C-alpha positions as CSV (number, residue, x, y, z in Angstrom):
1,M,0.0,0.0,0.0
2,T,1.4,3.4,-1.0
3,R,2.1,6.2,1.4
4,H,-0.7,8.3,-0.2
5,S,-3.3,5.5,0.0
6,V,-2.4,5.0,3.7
7,E,-3.0,8.6,4.5
8,R,-6.3,8.6,2.5
9,R,-7.4,5.6,4.5
10,I,-6.6,7.4,7.7
11,L,-8.6,10.5,6.6
12,H,-11.5,8.3,5.5
13,G,-11.6,6.6,8.9
14,Y,-11.5,9.9,10.7
15,A,-14.3,11.4,8.6
16,V,-16.6,8.3,8.4
17,W,-15.9,6.2,11.4
18,H,-15.3,9.0,13.9
19,H,-17.2,12.2,12.9
20,L,-20.1,10.9,10.8
21,R,-20.8,7.9,13.1
22,R,-20.8,10.1,16.2
23,L,-23.0,12.7,14.5
24,R,-25.6,10.1,13.4
25,R,-25.6,8.7,17.0
26,R,-26.2,12.2,18.4
27,I,-29.0,13.3,16.1
28,G,-30.9,10.0,15.7
29,E,-33.6,10.4,13.0
30,Q,-33.3,14.2,13.1
31,H,-31.8,16.3,10.3
32,T,-28.4,17.8,10.9
33,T,-28.2,21.6,11.4
34,Q,-26.1,23.8,9.2
35,L,-23.6,24.3,12.0
36,Q,-23.3,20.6,12.7
37,D,-22.6,20.0,9.1
38,L,-20.1,22.8,9.1
39,N,-18.4,21.5,12.2
40,V,-17.7,18.1,10.5
41,R,-16.5,19.8,7.3
42,C,-14.1,22.0,9.3
43,H,-12.6,19.0,11.1
44,V,-12.2,17.0,8.0
45,T,-10.7,19.9,6.1
46,A,-8.2,20.5,8.9
47,A,-7.2,16.9,8.8
48,D,-6.8,16.9,5.0
49,N,-4.8,20.2,5.2
50,F,-2.4,18.6,7.7
51,L,-2.0,15.4,5.7
52,T,-1.4,17.4,2.5
53,W,1.3,19.4,4.3
54,L,2.9,16.2,5.5
55,A,3.0,14.8,2.0
56,G,4.7,18.0,0.8
57,E,7.3,17.6,3.4
58,R,7.8,13.9,2.5
59,L,6.4,12.9,5.9
60,T,3.6,10.7,7.1
61,S,1.4,10.6,10.3
62,G,3.7,7.9,11.6
63,S,7.0,9.7,10.8
64,C,5.9,13.2,11.9
65,T,7.8,14.4,15.0
66,Q,6.9,17.0,17.6
67,P,9.3,19.6,16.0
68,D,7.6,18.9,12.6
69,L,4.2,19.5,14.1
70,E,5.3,22.8,15.8
71,R,6.8,23.9,12.5
72,W,3.4,23.3,10.8
73,M,1.6,25.2,13.6
74,A,4.0,28.2,13.3
75,D,3.2,28.6,9.6
76,P,1.3,31.9,9.0
77,D,-1.1,30.1,6.7
78,F,-2.0,27.6,9.5
79,S,-5.8,27.6,10.1
80,Y,-8.3,25.4,12.0
81,R,-6.0,25.2,15.0
82,D,-8.5,23.5,17.3
83,E,-9.7,21.1,14.6
84,T,-6.2,20.1,13.7
85,G,-5.4,19.4,17.3
86,H,-8.4,17.2,17.5
87,F,-7.2,15.1,14.5
88,I,-3.7,14.8,15.9
89,R,-5.0,13.6,19.3
90,W,-7.3,11.1,17.4
91,S,-4.3,9.9,15.3
92,V,-2.2,9.3,18.4
93,Q,-5.1,7.5,20.2
94,H,-5.6,5.2,17.1
95,R,-1.8,4.7,16.7
96,H,-1.5,6.4,13.4
97,A,0.9,8.9,15.0
98,H,3.3,8.6,17.8
99,G,4.7,11.0,20.4
100,L,2.7,14.0,19.2
101,T,1.0,16.4,21.7
102,C,-1.4,19.1,20.8
103,G,-3.3,20.4,23.9
104,A,-7.1,20.8,23.8
105,V,-8.3,24.3,24.3
106,R,-11.4,24.8,26.5
107,W,-13.0,28.3,26.6
108,T,-13.0,29.4,30.2
109,G,-13.5,33.1,29.6
110,P,-11.9,35.7,27.4
111,Q,-8.2,36.0,27.0
112,G,-7.2,39.5,28.0
113,T,-9.2,42.4,29.2
114,I,-13.0,42.6,28.7
115,D,-13.4,45.7,26.7
116,S,-17.1,46.3,26.3
117,E,-16.6,49.9,25.4
118,K,-14.5,48.9,22.4
119,R,-17.2,46.3,21.4
120,W,-19.9,49.0,21.3
121,A,-17.6,51.5,19.6
122,D,-16.7,49.0,16.9
123,A,-20.4,48.2,16.5
124,R,-21.3,51.9,16.0
125,R,-18.4,52.3,13.6
126,L,-19.4,49.3,11.5
127,L,-23.0,50.4,11.4
128,N,-22.3,53.9,10.3
129,D,-19.0,54.0,8.4
130,N,-20.2,53.9,4.7
131,T,-16.6,54.0,3.5
132,L,-16.0,50.3,4.6
133,P,-17.1,47.4,2.4
134,T,-20.6,46.1,3.2
135,A,-19.4,42.5,3.4
136,D,-16.7,43.4,6.0
137,R,-19.2,45.5,8.0
138,V,-21.7,42.6,8.2
139,A,-19.0,40.0,9.0
140,G,-17.6,42.2,11.8
141,L,-21.1,42.9,13.3
142,L,-22.0,39.2,13.2
143,L,-18.8,38.5,15.1
144,I,-18.9,41.2,17.8
145,L,-22.7,41.3,18.3
146,Y,-23.6,37.6,17.9
147,A,-20.3,35.9,18.8
148,Q,-20.2,34.0,15.5
149,K,-17.1,32.1,14.4
150,I,-15.3,33.3,11.3
151,S,-15.8,29.7,9.9
152,A,-19.6,30.0,10.4
153,I,-19.8,33.5,8.9
154,S,-17.8,32.6,5.8
155,Q,-20.1,29.7,5.1
156,L,-23.4,31.7,5.2
157,T,-25.6,31.2,2.2
158,V,-28.7,32.7,0.7
159,D,-30.7,29.9,2.4
160,D,-29.6,31.1,5.8
161,V,-31.2,34.5,5.4
162,D,-35.0,35.1,5.3
163,I,-36.3,38.4,4.1
164,T,-40.0,38.8,4.7
165,G,-41.4,42.3,4.2
166,E,-39.4,44.6,6.5
167,A,-38.1,41.7,8.7
168,V,-34.7,40.1,8.1
169,A,-33.8,36.9,10.0
170,I,-30.6,34.9,9.8
171,A,-30.1,31.3,10.9
172,F,-27.0,31.0,13.0
173,G,-27.7,27.8,15.0
174,T,-30.9,25.9,15.3
175,S,-33.2,29.0,15.4
176,P,-33.3,32.1,13.2
177,V,-32.5,35.4,14.8
178,T,-34.3,38.6,13.7
179,L,-31.8,41.4,13.1
180,P,-32.3,45.0,14.2
181,A,-33.0,47.6,11.6
182,P,-29.4,49.0,11.0
183,L,-27.9,45.6,10.6
184,A,-30.9,44.3,8.7
185,T,-30.4,47.1,6.1
186,L,-26.7,46.1,5.7
187,V,-27.6,42.4,5.2
188,R,-30.2,43.4,2.6
189,E,-27.5,45.3,0.8
190,L,-25.1,42.4,1.0
191,V,-27.7,40.0,-0.4
192,A,-28.2,42.3,-3.4
193,T,-24.6,43.1,-4.1
194,R,-22.5,40.1,-3.0
195,R,-19.8,39.3,-5.6
196,G,-16.4,37.6,-5.2
197,K,-13.3,38.3,-7.3
198,A,-14.0,35.4,-9.6
199,K,-17.7,36.3,-10.0
200,I,-19.0,37.0,-13.5
201,G,-22.7,37.9,-13.9
202,T,-25.4,38.7,-11.3
203,P,-25.0,38.1,-7.6
204,D,-27.9,35.6,-7.7
205,N,-25.5,33.1,-9.3
206,S,-23.6,32.6,-6.1
207,P,-25.1,31.0,-3.0
208,W,-22.5,32.5,-0.7
209,H,-22.8,35.8,1.1
210,F,-19.0,36.0,1.2
211,P,-17.9,34.5,-2.2
212,G,-14.2,33.9,-2.5
213,G,-11.7,34.2,-5.3
214,Q,-12.4,30.7,-6.7
215,P,-15.6,30.2,-8.6
216,G,-18.2,28.4,-6.5
217,R,-16.3,28.7,-3.3
218,P,-16.8,31.0,-0.3
219,L,-14.2,33.3,1.1
220,S,-11.6,31.4,3.1
221,D,-11.5,31.8,6.9
222,S,-8.0,33.1,6.8
223,R,-8.8,35.7,4.2
224,L,-11.9,36.9,6.1
225,G,-9.9,37.1,9.3
226,L,-7.3,39.3,7.5
227,R,-10.0,41.6,6.2
228,L,-11.5,42.0,9.7
229,H,-8.0,42.8,11.1
230,K,-7.6,45.5,8.5
231,I,-10.8,47.3,9.8
232,G,-9.7,47.0,13.4
233,I,-11.6,43.9,14.5
234,R,-9.6,41.3,16.4
235,P,-11.5,38.1,15.6
236,Q,-10.3,35.9,18.5
237,Q,-10.4,38.5,21.3
238,D,-13.5,40.3,20.1
239,R,-15.5,37.1,19.7
240,S,-14.4,36.1,23.2
241,T,-15.6,39.4,24.6
242,A,-18.9,38.9,22.7
243,L,-19.3,35.4,24.1
244,F,-18.6,36.6,27.6
245,T,-21.2,39.4,27.3
246,L,-23.9,37.2,25.8
247,A,-23.4,34.5,28.3
248,A,-24.0,37.0,31.1
249,E,-27.2,38.3,29.5
250,L,-28.9,35.4,27.9
251,P,-30.3,32.1,29.3
252,A,-28.2,29.1,28.3
253,T,-31.0,27.6,26.2
254,I,-31.2,30.7,24.0
255,L,-27.4,31.0,23.8
256,A,-27.1,27.4,22.8
257,R,-29.7,27.8,20.0
258,M,-28.2,31.0,18.7
259,L,-24.7,29.7,18.6
260,G,-25.6,26.1,17.5
261,V,-23.7,24.6,20.5
262,H,-24.7,22.0,23.1
263,I,-26.6,23.3,26.1
264,Q,-23.7,22.1,28.4
265,V,-21.2,24.3,26.4
266,A,-23.5,27.3,26.8
267,V,-23.8,26.6,30.6
268,Q,-20.0,26.5,30.8
269,W,-19.8,29.9,29.1
270,Q,-22.4,31.2,31.5
271,K,-20.4,30.0,34.5
272,A,-17.2,31.5,33.1
273,S,-18.8,34.9,32.6
274,G,-20.4,34.8,36.0
275,G,-23.7,35.2,34.2
276,D,-26.8,34.3,36.3
277,W,-29.9,34.4,34.2
278,A,-32.3,34.1,37.1
279,A,-30.7,37.1,38.8
280,Y,-30.7,39.0,35.5
281,A,-34.4,38.2,34.8
282,A,-35.3,39.2,38.4
283,E,-33.5,42.5,38.0
284,V,-35.3,43.2,34.7
285,S,-38.7,42.4,36.2
286,R,-38.1,45.1,38.9
287,R,-37.5,47.8,36.3
288,T,-40.2,50.4,35.8
289,T,-41.1,51.7,32.5
290,S,-40.9,55.5,32.0
């Protein structure tokens, strides 16, 4: 068996016997959500990227050493950090790789200072600065207001947005979220004008809200991240701040549906943020209307 076929067999096992089997067991007879599908695709893409890099370096999963792994992770084009780590740990567990360590990352709160003022200042700027590209404004607002991952934002399609009359709703997780008027207007504009570098013809030909440079493909996560950096948005830190804020303000059930995560993950975020929905709801109930 050739080296290439061995690596393809490993990737097939990871995709089918690990991710797809686990997903089918979790959902039963229900349909997968868009984010569940995206999660599997991101993990498999990360594994494929890593195996392709190994082949380019004349390495295999079995011959890769810790210095090799760290060299790959130091590459500026390296993406899907958490997903790649998951594949490496799986490979070691199933004896496809040896002696490699890639620590799991659990979100326990934002890294760095919680800068809520910057969050709202960024939101106001993105809502009102007409000199910025509409796509970048929408992507930044979805990240800092709704704590969406770049990987989820880049994969949004026309089917994820529902425009009915004056109302604009977008499906992030398992339930659609109705957008407020300023952001709704920007999303309407994005739907009408979206076009990637490779686009020829009308915007309706592309299903992606953030089309990329290759025909039929969305904008890559790394490219979208670079665009957000250029307009002053720090994707990792600013999303962390958004998560922290939302976890303190929303009940775990709503947070889980909006983000498309398991309820236990939402509860962990709430605990990390110190959010107490019962106390928050009680405080709101005591407010008097003016």
